[in-house]
C-alpha positions in Angstrom: 71.3 171.3 119.9 74.1 170.5 122.3 76.1 173.5 123.5 79.1 171.5 124.8 82.3 171.5 122.7 85.8 170.0 123.3 88.7 170.6 120.9 92.1 169.1 121.7 95.4 168.5 120.0 95.4 165.3 117.8 96.1 162.1 119.7 99.1 161.3 117.5 100.6 164.7 118.2 100.0 164.3 122.0 101.7 160.8 121.8 104.7 162.4 120.0 104.9 165.1 122.8 104.9 162.4 125.5 107.6 160.4 123.7 109.7 163.4 123.0 109.4 164.6 126.7 110.2 161.1 127.9 113.4 160.8 125.8 114.5 164.3 126.8 113.8 163.4 130.5 115.8 160.2 130.2 118.8 162.1 128.9 118.5 164.6 131.8 118.2 161.8 134.3 121.4 160.2 132.9 123.2 163.6 133.3 121.8 163.8 136.9 123.3 160.4 137.8 126.6 161.3 136.2 126.7 164.6 138.1 125.8 162.9 141.4 128.8 160.6 141.0 131.2 163.5 140.9 129.5 166.3 142.8 126.2 165.4 144.5 125.1 169.1 144.9 125.5 169.6 141.1 122.9 166.8 140.5 120.2 169.2 141.7 120.4 171.2 138.4 119.4 168.3 136.1 116.8 167.1 138.6 115.1 170.6 138.5 115.3 170.5 134.7 113.7 167.0 134.8 110.8 168.4 136.8 110.4 171.3 134.5 110.3 169.0 131.4 107.7 166.8 133.1 105.5 169.8 133.9 106.0 171.3 130.4 105.2 168.1 128.7 102.1 167.4 130.8 100.7 170.9 130.3 101.3 170.9 126.5 99.4 167.6 126.2 96.5 169.1 128.2 95.9 172.0 125.8 92.2 172.2 125.0 89.3 174.4 124.1 86.1 173.5 126.1 82.8 175.2 125.4 80.2 175.0 128.1 76.7 176.5 128.2 78.1 179.8 129.5 81.9 179.9 129.0 84.7 179.0 126.7 87.6 177.6 128.7 90.9 178.0 126.8 93.7 175.9 128.2 96.9 177.0 126.6 100.5 176.1 127.5 101.0 178.7 130.2 97.5 180.0 131.0 93.9 178.9 131.4 91.2 181.5 130.6 87.5 181.3 131.1 85.8 183.6 128.6 82.1 184.3 129.0 80.2 183.3 125.8 78.5 186.7 125.4 81.9 188.5 125.3 83.1 186.5 122.2 82.4 188.6 119.1 83.7 186.1 116.5 86.3 183.5 115.7 89.0 183.9 113.0 91.7 181.8 111.6 95.3 183.0 111.6 96.9 186.2 112.8 100.3 187.6 113.1 103.1 185.0 112.7 105.1 187.0 115.2 102.6 186.4 118.0 101.9 182.6 117.7 103.8 180.1 115.5 101.6 178.0 113.2 98.0 178.5 112.2 95.6 178.7 115.0 92.0 179.9 115.5 91.6 183.1 117.6 88.6 184.2 119.7 87.9 187.9 119.0 86.5 189.5 122.1 84.1 192.5 122.4 86.9 194.8 123.2 88.8 193.9 120.0 91.4 191.8 121.7 92.1 188.2 120.6 92.8 185.0 122.5 94.8 182.3 120.7 93.2 178.9 121.0 96.4 176.9 121.0 94.7 173.5 120.9 93.5 174.4 117.3 97.0 175.4 116.2 98.8 173.1 113.8 101.8 173.5 111.6 101.0 171.1 108.8 97.2 170.4 109.0 95.2 170.8 105.9 93.0 173.9 105.6 89.9 171.6 105.8 90.7 170.7 109.4 91.0 174.3 110.4 87.7 175.2 108.6 85.9 172.3 110.3 87.1 173.4 113.8 86.2 177.0 112.9 82.7 175.8 112.0 82.4 173.9 115.3 83.3 177.0 117.2 80.8 179.1 115.3 78.1 176.5 115.9 78.9 176.5 119.6 78.6 180.3 119.6 75.2 180.0 117.9 76.2 181.3 114.5 75.5 179.0 111.5 78.4 179.5 109.1 77.4 180.4 105.6 77.8 177.7 102.9 80.9 178.1 100.8 80.4 178.7 97.1 81.1 175.6 95.0 80.3 173.2 97.8 77.5 170.6 97.6 75.5 172.2 100.4 75.4 175.7 98.8 72.0 176.7 97.6 71.6 177.0 93.9 
């Protein structure tokens, strides 16, 4: 059994993020050029914004959950955490809508705290996608998820 795991945002969603960031960056660049024509010092504000948009877009497309033999590496928008495998008690789907928008899987740690796995969060994905990713994480952790009632694989 392989113990490596990689979960990322869907390729289509990542392409949408790149396109959206590029269009936004183009508008900001146009504002920088217009500002430079009137007041060169004022052009620094849009150029700083352009840099922030580029960093934000790049970081968002790099969100991932990577499971190695010993650790779970969680690359979210603002942070990257390396969580030892033995400190993960469970994985669960959902949580407070006030903490993280959309449905995402959370790692429940031994101390009771949770870590959002942002690469698993989707706003409109079918529940089957979430369940499949949850099953992948449970398998990586070494727990075989029980068969759901009414499914073909459930024992009779």
